[in-house]
C-alpha positions as CSV (number, residue, x, y, z in Angstrom):
1,M,3.2,15.1,120.1
2,E,4.0,12.9,123.0
3,I,3.6,9.0,122.8
4,Q,3.9,7.1,126.2
5,G,6.5,9.6,127.4
6,H,8.4,9.9,124.3
7,Q,8.3,13.2,122.1
8,L,7.7,12.4,118.6
9,H,9.7,14.3,116.1
10,W,8.3,13.4,112.8
11,S,8.2,16.0,110.1
12,H,4.8,16.0,109.0
13,V,1.6,18.0,108.7
14,G,-1.9,16.9,109.2
15,N,-3.2,13.2,109.4
16,E,-2.5,13.2,113.1
17,R,-4.7,10.1,113.7
18,V,-2.5,8.0,111.4
19,V,0.6,9.3,113.1
20,R,-0.6,8.5,116.6
21,C,-1.9,5.0,115.6
22,W,1.4,4.0,113.9
23,A,3.4,5.4,116.9
24,A,1.3,3.4,119.2
25,H,2.2,0.4,117.3
26,L,5.9,1.2,118.1
27,A,5.2,1.6,121.7
28,S,3.2,-1.4,122.2
29,R,5.7,-3.6,119.9
30,Q,2.6,-4.9,118.1
31,L,4.0,-4.4,114.6
32,A,2.5,-5.8,111.4
33,Q,4.7,-7.3,108.9
34,S,3.2,-5.1,106.2
35,Y,1.7,-1.7,106.2
36,L,-0.5,-0.3,103.4
37,L,-0.5,3.5,103.1
38,I,-3.4,4.9,101.0
39,G,-3.8,8.6,100.0
40,P,-3.2,10.9,97.1
41,N,0.4,11.7,96.0
42,D,2.3,14.4,97.7
43,I,0.1,14.1,100.9
44,G,3.0,12.9,103.1
45,K,2.8,9.1,103.0
46,A,6.4,8.7,102.2
47,T,7.4,11.3,104.9
48,V,5.5,9.5,107.6
49,A,6.8,6.1,106.6
50,K,10.4,7.2,106.6
51,N,10.0,8.7,110.1
52,F,8.4,5.4,111.3
53,A,11.2,3.5,109.9
54,R,13.8,5.9,111.4
55,T,12.1,5.4,114.9
56,L,11.7,1.6,114.5
57,V,15.5,1.2,114.1
58,C,16.5,4.0,116.6
59,Q,18.9,2.2,119.1
60,R,17.6,4.2,121.9
61,R,13.9,3.8,121.2
62,D,13.4,1.7,124.5
63,Q,15.0,4.1,126.9
64,P,12.4,6.1,128.9
65,G,11.9,9.7,127.9
66,V,14.0,9.4,124.7
67,D,12.8,11.4,121.8
68,W,11.6,9.4,118.7
69,P,13.7,9.3,117.0
70,C,16.7,10.2,119.1
71,E,18.8,11.6,116.2
72,Q,21.9,11.0,118.3
73,C,22.7,7.1,118.1
74,S,24.6,5.5,115.1
75,A,21.5,4.3,113.5
76,C,19.7,7.7,113.5
77,R,22.8,9.4,112.1
78,Q,22.8,6.7,109.2
79,T,19.3,7.1,108.4
80,A,19.6,11.0,108.5
81,A,22.5,10.7,106.0
82,G,20.4,8.0,103.9
83,I,23.2,5.4,104.4
84,Y,21.4,3.0,106.6
85,P,22.3,-0.4,105.3
86,D,19.0,-2.2,106.0
87,F,16.6,0.3,104.4
88,Y,15.4,-0.7,100.9
89,E,13.1,1.3,98.6
90,I,11.4,0.2,95.3
91,D,9.8,2.5,92.8
92,L,8.6,2.4,89.3
93,L,11.5,2.8,86.9
94,P,11.4,5.9,84.7
95,D,11.0,4.1,81.5
96,K,8.7,1.3,82.7
97,K,4.9,0.9,83.2
98,M,5.2,-1.8,85.8
99,I,7.2,-2.8,88.9
100,S,8.9,-6.0,87.7
101,I,9.2,-9.3,89.3
102,E,13.1,-8.8,88.9
103,Q,12.8,-5.7,91.1
104,I,11.0,-7.7,93.8
105,R,13.3,-10.7,93.5
106,Q,16.4,-8.6,94.1
107,L,14.6,-7.1,97.1
108,L,13.6,-10.5,98.4
109,E,17.1,-11.7,97.9
110,K,18.6,-8.8,99.9
111,I,16.1,-9.0,102.9
112,S,16.7,-12.8,103.0
113,L,20.1,-12.1,104.3
114,S,20.9,-11.3,107.9
115,S,20.6,-7.5,108.9
116,F,23.8,-5.6,108.6
117,A,23.0,-3.4,111.6
118,D,21.5,-6.4,113.6
119,N,18.2,-4.6,113.6
120,Y,14.8,-4.3,111.6
121,Q,15.0,-4.4,107.8
122,V,12.6,-2.1,106.2
123,A,11.3,-2.3,102.5
124,I,9.4,0.6,101.1
125,I,7.5,0.1,97.9
126,R,6.3,3.2,96.2
127,R,3.3,3.0,93.7
128,A,2.3,-0.4,94.8
129,E,-0.6,-0.3,92.2
130,A,2.1,-0.7,89.5
131,L,3.2,-4.1,90.8
132,S,3.1,-6.6,87.8
133,D,1.0,-9.7,88.6
134,S,4.2,-11.8,88.9
135,A,5.9,-9.3,91.1
136,A,2.7,-9.1,93.4
137,N,2.8,-12.9,93.4
138,A,6.3,-12.9,94.6
139,L,5.7,-10.4,97.2
140,L,2.8,-12.2,98.5
141,K,4.8,-15.4,99.1
142,S,7.1,-13.5,101.4
143,L,4.2,-12.1,103.3
144,E,2.7,-15.5,103.8
145,E,6.0,-16.7,105.3
146,P,6.7,-13.6,107.6
147,N,9.9,-12.7,109.0
148,P,9.4,-10.6,112.3
149,S,12.4,-8.6,111.6
150,V,11.4,-7.5,108.2
151,I,8.9,-4.8,107.8
152,F,7.0,-3.8,104.3
153,I,5.6,-0.5,103.8
154,L,3.6,-0.2,100.6
155,M,2.3,3.1,99.3
156,T,-0.6,3.6,96.9
157,D,-3.4,6.2,96.1
158,S,-6.1,3.7,95.8
159,L,-6.9,0.5,97.9
160,S,-8.9,-1.2,94.9
161,S,-5.6,-0.9,92.7
162,V,-3.6,-3.3,95.1
163,P,-4.3,-6.9,94.9
164,G,-6.8,-8.1,97.6
165,T,-4.4,-10.8,98.8
166,I,-1.7,-8.3,99.6
167,A,-4.1,-5.9,101.2
168,S,-5.6,-8.5,103.4
169,R,-2.3,-9.3,104.7
170,S,-1.4,-5.4,105.5
171,Q,-2.3,-3.1,108.1
172,I,-4.2,-0.4,106.2
173,F,-3.7,3.5,107.1
174,R,-5.6,6.0,105.0
175,F,-4.1,9.6,104.5
176,Y,-6.8,12.3,103.8
177,P,-6.2,15.8,102.2
178,V,-5.0,18.2,105.0
179,S,-6.8,21.4,105.5
180,A,-5.6,24.6,103.7
181,D,-5.3,26.3,107.2
182,L,-3.1,23.8,108.6
183,I,-0.9,23.8,105.4
184,Y,-0.7,27.7,105.6
185,D,0.4,27.7,109.2
186,Y,3.0,25.2,108.5
187,L,4.4,27.1,105.5
188,V,4.6,30.4,107.6
189,N,5.9,28.9,110.7
190,E,8.2,26.1,109.7
191,W,9.2,27.3,106.2
192,G,9.3,31.1,106.6
193,V,7.0,31.6,103.6
194,N,5.5,35.1,103.4
195,R,1.7,35.2,104.0
196,E,0.4,36.1,100.6
197,L,2.4,33.3,98.9
198,A,1.6,30.7,101.7
199,K,-2.1,31.5,101.0
200,N,-1.7,30.7,97.3
201,L,0.4,27.6,97.9
202,A,-2.1,26.2,100.7
203,Q,-5.0,26.7,98.3
204,V,-3.6,25.4,95.1
205,C,-2.2,22.2,96.5
206,L,-5.7,20.9,97.3
207,G,-4.6,19.2,100.7
208,R,-1.2,17.9,99.5
209,P,1.3,19.7,101.8
210,N,4.3,18.2,99.9
211,L,3.2,19.6,96.7
212,A,3.0,23.1,98.4
213,I,6.4,22.6,99.7
214,R,7.7,21.6,96.2
215,F,6.2,24.7,94.6
216,F,7.9,26.8,97.3
217,E,11.3,25.1,96.8
218,Q,11.0,25.5,93.1
219,P,9.4,28.7,92.2
220,D,10.0,28.4,88.5
221,L,7.8,25.2,88.6
222,F,5.1,27.2,90.5
223,T,5.3,30.1,88.1
224,A,4.9,27.8,85.1
225,Y,1.9,26.3,86.7
226,C,0.5,29.7,87.3
227,Q,1.1,30.8,83.6
228,M,-0.7,27.6,82.4
229,A,-3.6,28.2,84.7
230,E,-4.0,31.9,83.3
231,V,-3.8,30.7,79.7
232,L,-6.3,27.9,80.2
233,L,-8.8,30.2,82.1
234,K,-8.5,32.5,79.1
235,L,-9.3,29.7,76.9
236,I,-12.4,28.7,79.0
237,A,-13.7,32.3,79.0
238,S,-13.2,32.8,75.3
239,Q,-16.2,32.9,73.0
240,S,-14.0,32.5,69.8
241,L,-13.1,29.0,68.7
242,S,-9.8,30.3,67.0
243,E,-8.9,31.9,70.3
244,R,-9.5,28.9,72.2
245,L,-7.6,26.7,69.8
246,L,-4.7,29.1,70.0
247,S,-4.7,29.0,73.8
248,L,-4.6,25.3,73.8
249,Q,-1.6,25.4,71.3
250,Q,0.3,27.6,74.0
251,I,-0.1,25.1,76.8
252,Y,-0.2,21.9,75.0
253,P,2.0,22.1,71.7
254,K,2.6,18.2,72.0
255,A,1.2,15.3,70.0
256,N,1.9,12.5,72.3
257,S,0.3,9.1,71.4
258,T,-1.1,8.2,74.9
259,A,-1.8,10.1,78.1
260,G,1.1,10.5,80.5
261,M,1.8,12.6,83.5
262,A,1.6,16.1,81.5
263,E,-1.7,15.0,79.9
264,W,-3.3,14.2,83.2
265,Q,-1.9,17.3,85.0
266,L,-3.5,19.4,82.2
267,W,-6.8,17.6,82.6
268,Q,-6.8,18.1,86.2
269,L,-5.9,21.8,86.0
270,W,-8.8,22.2,83.6
271,L,-11.2,20.3,86.0
272,G,-9.7,22.6,88.9
273,L,-10.5,25.8,87.2
274,A,-14.1,24.7,86.2
275,R,-14.6,23.7,90.0
276,D,-13.4,27.1,91.0
277,L,-16.0,28.7,88.6
278,L,-18.6,26.4,90.1
279,L,-17.8,27.3,93.6
280,I,-17.7,31.0,92.9
281,K,-21.3,30.9,91.3
282,Q,-22.3,29.1,94.5
283,G,-21.0,32.0,96.6
284,Q,-18.1,29.9,98.0
285,L,-15.0,32.1,96.8
286,P,-12.9,31.2,100.0
287,L,-13.0,27.5,98.9
288,I,-11.4,28.0,95.5
289,Q,-8.1,26.2,94.5
290,H,-6.5,29.0,92.3
291,W,-6.5,32.0,94.8
292,F,-4.0,33.8,92.9
293,L,-6.5,34.1,90.0
294,R,-9.5,35.0,92.1
295,E,-10.3,38.3,90.5
296,R,-10.2,36.8,86.8
297,L,-12.2,33.8,88.1
298,V,-14.8,36.0,89.5
299,A,-15.0,37.9,86.2
300,T,-15.3,34.8,84.2
301,A,-17.9,33.2,86.6
302,E,-20.0,36.4,86.0
303,Q,-20.0,35.8,82.3
304,I,-20.3,32.1,82.1
305,T,-23.8,30.5,82.2
306,W,-24.7,27.5,84.3
307,L,-25.5,25.6,81.0
308,N,-21.8,26.5,79.8
309,L,-20.5,25.3,83.0
310,L,-22.4,22.0,83.0
311,T,-21.1,21.6,79.5
312,I,-17.6,21.8,80.6
313,F,-17.9,19.4,83.3
314,T,-19.7,16.8,80.9
315,N,-17.0,17.3,78.3
316,L,-14.2,16.9,81.0
317,G,-15.9,13.5,82.1
318,A,-15.8,12.3,78.5
319,A,-12.3,13.5,78.0
320,R,-11.3,11.5,81.0
321,Q,-12.8,8.4,79.6
322,Y,-11.0,9.1,76.1
323,L,-7.6,9.5,77.7
324,L,-8.1,6.2,79.8
325,A,-9.1,4.5,76.4
326,N,-5.8,5.7,74.9
327,V,-7.3,8.0,72.5
328,Q,-4.7,10.5,71.1
329,P,-4.5,13.2,73.8
330,N,-4.0,15.9,71.0
331,L,-7.4,15.0,69.8
332,V,-9.1,14.8,73.1
333,F,-7.9,18.2,74.2
334,H,-8.8,19.9,70.9
335,N,-12.5,18.5,71.3
336,L,-12.5,19.7,74.9
337,A,-11.4,23.2,73.6
338,A,-14.0,23.2,70.7
339,G,-16.8,22.1,72.8
340,N,-15.9,24.5,75.6
């Protein structure tokens, strides 16, 4: 991709509109102090944000015909090595539910000092929806008193989950799911993935290229996902309550008090398989997510009635509400399996 005579070397797939628009901001020097990137996890928001930041601090950015980033100057070498002194990143800590005001205060204290590299300072805030009220207010105060050499990049999956006062002071970019064909080509051409595996990964990631890449780089993770999907499809297809509960015990032997990542991943997988069955019954086999299970999905779709499928979707909707209401996940999934 070329932007005003500069070849743009940003490692990404899809969402070309966002990339072109953001690169145009660099070319015009009309930069916002805060950017808000909205889209599902694993869709590439962080990848594009880091490439924007790398180009922003590139010391040769203003030279005609230079690649963006040039990857030769000292700033480019430092950013590539992850040691550039004026990049800061905030994320939700593993044992916390919110991004605390202490985290934001420490960030603001750092960027209040002069730039180490006499260049832009860039602060990336992941999962901005997790900002506590006090943390959001502290950040807002900084946005109300802008420093032109400081750029904030916030990322979230939903605009409504970010305080309106912060969103209104940010340039908003929306990231949308990438087509399976684009992801397939990217995996084959850029990562050397064999075509059968690339097809499976491109379909299963639901438009999220970074998830496809993670499954490729961690085959054990993808194998575990496939095995869970096979057991869950067996549960959905079974007419025996005892068999369904036994299948559930295989994929969810836990007794967590509230829903965490594992619980939501199981719920999403259940929903994905139900959606695949619906697509097959509507004659849309090429659109299914779990391509590696297509033969078993077709066989199950032939057996399951429209009423059964409607019941599954209804129960999944109720299960989602129960999980959000902090009902014990074990009870929720047992009820879901029993009412299948």
